[in-house]
N, C-alpha and C positions, 0 to 999 in steps of 0.2 A: 495548458498541459503540453509538455513536450519533452524530447530527449535528443541530445546531441551525440551522434555517433562520430566521434572525432576521427577514428581510423579510416572510415569510409567516406568522410565528409558528407554525411547525411543528417538531416534534421527531421525527426518525426514530431508531428504536432496535430492538434485537433482544431477544427474550425466548424462553425455553424453553417449548415447547408439547408436550403429550402426557403419557404415563404414564411410569413408571420403566422399562418394557420397550420402549416405542415413543415416541420423542421427537425433537425437532429444534429448533434455534434459528430462529425466524421473524422477519421484518421487520414492524414496526408503524410507524404514523405517528400522532402525537398532536397534535390541534389545540388550541393553548393558549388560544384565545379561547373555546372551548366545553368544553374538558377531555374531549373525546371521542377515543378511540383506535380505529384501524381496522387490522386485520391485512391485510397486503399479499401474503404468501406462505404456502404450506402444504407445500412440497416440499423445503425446505432442511434440512441437518443442522447445519452450522457456518458462521458468517459472519465474514469477516475485514475487509471494507470496506463502508461504506454512505455514498454520496455523491450527493445530489440535484443536478440541474442542469436548470432549466426544468421541462418536463413529463416529465422522465425521472429515474429513480433508478438509479444504477449500484451494483453490488455485486460482491464476490468471495466465493464460497461453495462449499462441498461440497454437491452435490445428493444427496438420499437415494438410496441404492442404487449410488452411484458412488464411486470412489476419487479421481477427478480433483477439482481445485480450479479452478473456471472463473470467468471474468468474465461478468457478466450485466447486463441492463437491464430495467427495468419501465416501461412507458408508464403514467404516473400517471392518464391519462384513460381508457384502455381496459383497464388492468391486464394487458396482454399482456406476457409475459416472452420475452426473447431471450437466448440464450447464445452466448458466444464461446469457441472452443477445443474440443478433442475429449476422448475418454476417456483420453488420454495426457498431458493438460495439467495442470501444477501452477503456478498463479499465485503468485508470491512477493510482488510489490509492484506498485502502480499509482500513477499521478498523473494528474489530470484537468485538461486545459487548457480551461476553460469558454469563454474568449474565442474560440479557434479551433476549438472542438468536436472535440478530439482526446483520445484516451486513450493513455497509454504504460504498457506492462505488462512486467514481468520475469517470464519463465516458463521452466520446464524440463520434462524428460520424466520421467513417472512410471516408465516402464520403465528408464530410465537410472539413476534414483535407486535403484530396487530392486536393480538389478545391482550398483551401487556398494556397497550395504549388504551384499550377499552375497559380494562379492569384494574385501574390504579387504586392504591390504598389511600385515597384522599383526593383533594383537588388537583387537577392537572397543572403542571408547571411548578409544583412545589416539591420536587424530588420524591414523588410517590410512585414513580415508574419502576416496575420490577424488571431488572435487566435480563434480557433474553440470554440463554446459554450460548456462549461463543465457543466454537471448536476450532482448533488449529489442525489443518490437514497438510499432508505431503502428497504431491503429485509429480509425475515425470513430465518431460518436455512434450510428450505425445498427448498429455492430458487424459491418459487412460487409467492412471492409478488414483486411489482415494484412500490413503492411509491416515487414520485418525491418530493424532499425537496426544492431545489432551483437551479437556473442556473446563470451562469455568463460567459462573454467573457474573462475570465482569465484562466490561467493555474492553475487549482486546483490540486496541486502536492502532497499534504499530508493531511490526515484526522486523527483527534483524537476524543475521546469522553469522557465525564464525566458528571455524575449527570443530565441526561436528555438533554444534549447539544451535538451537533456535531460541532466540530471546524475544519474549513478548512483553510489551508495556501495556498495562491494563488498569482500569479505574472501576471502583464500585459504582460511581455515579458519573454522568457525563461532565467532563471538564471541572471536576471538583476533587479536592483532597490529594494527598500524595499518591503517586502511582505505585502499583505492585509490579515487580519485575519477576517474570516466570522464566527460568533458565532450564530448557529441556535438552537433555543430552540424548542424541539420536542412537548411539550405540547400545546403551543399557536402558534407555527409556526412563531414566531417573529425572526428577524434577527438583529444582532448588528455587524457593520462593523468598524474596526479600523486598524491602521497601526502598524506593529510590529516594535518596536524601538530598540530592543536588537540585539545582533549578529545574523546573519542569521542562521536559522535552516536548515541544509542540508537534502536532501531527504534521506530516510532510516528508515522511520516509527517510528517517535517519538510518545510518548504517556504520559498521565498523570499517576501519582502515584495513588494508591487506594484512598488516601485522597483528591486528586485533587489540592494539593498545590505545587507539584513539576512536572516538565517535564523532562523526560529522552530522550536525543536526541543526534544526531551527529551534531557537530557544529565546526566552526573554531574560536577560541578565542585566541587573541594575536598570530596569525599566527600558532597556533597549532590545527590541526584537530584531533578530537577524540570523545569519549563518555563523555557527560557532564550531570550533574544534574543542572537544572535551577529552581531557587526559584521564584515562581510567584509573591510573595509579595515584596521581596527585589530586584528582577530583576537581580540577580547575578548568574553567572555560577560557578560551582565547578567541576573541572576535576575528572573523574572516571578512565579513561584509555586513555592516549594520547601516542600512540606508536611512538618511534623514527624511527623505520623501519616498513614498511608495510602500509596498508591503510584500515581503517574501512569503509565498504560500506553499511552495513545493520545491523539493530538491531531489536529485538522484545521485547516489554515491556509486560511482563506477570504479570498481576495484581493478588495479592493474594485474597483469599476469606475473 
């Protein structure tokens, strides 16, 4: 897990810290001009997102001693950490609107997830799991807001944003069937729902180009997994990087100003 801040020549990354009995993945920053690394956290267990913006670093992580997966922020000047969500929160996906200083998060209830696991409609492992309600929220860069946008009993596994819209990719079942695309317009709170008809976009934080006419994503096209550019108008994929060896698991689309 990492993020390259090209403008400031910094790399944010996670690294396991501790012993075999007591450990956690912590966030570090490396200054490429001096090759010095600094540890920024000491209380995390597992980290799913690391996204800097100005003097703040946003992350999604499991805090040591908790079951929740929460959104957090670190003030890079003071090192103060702020958390969003409570002990019942499981963050599935986020997208950061750097321009308007908003964060959109897909979240669901830990209690509801555990109940669904314990009360499946048939044998476990045979798609009898009732999907918990996933809700997409908007918050500000201070992590003080909690504005509910929409909810669905789907796995809302990926979020993108463009031009006043939040776009959610969701599935009725984990990793099965065509994805449902929920396009939420922020101004009038209207929702447009459609089926994604192209090759499945894999988890790994796809997002639109600055112009909104391309999507950069991890996908499997003609049995080749890699990083692709998807043209929204022509609905065609163009490979950018499809390694013969190795496995691309995560990307960050950094939009220019």
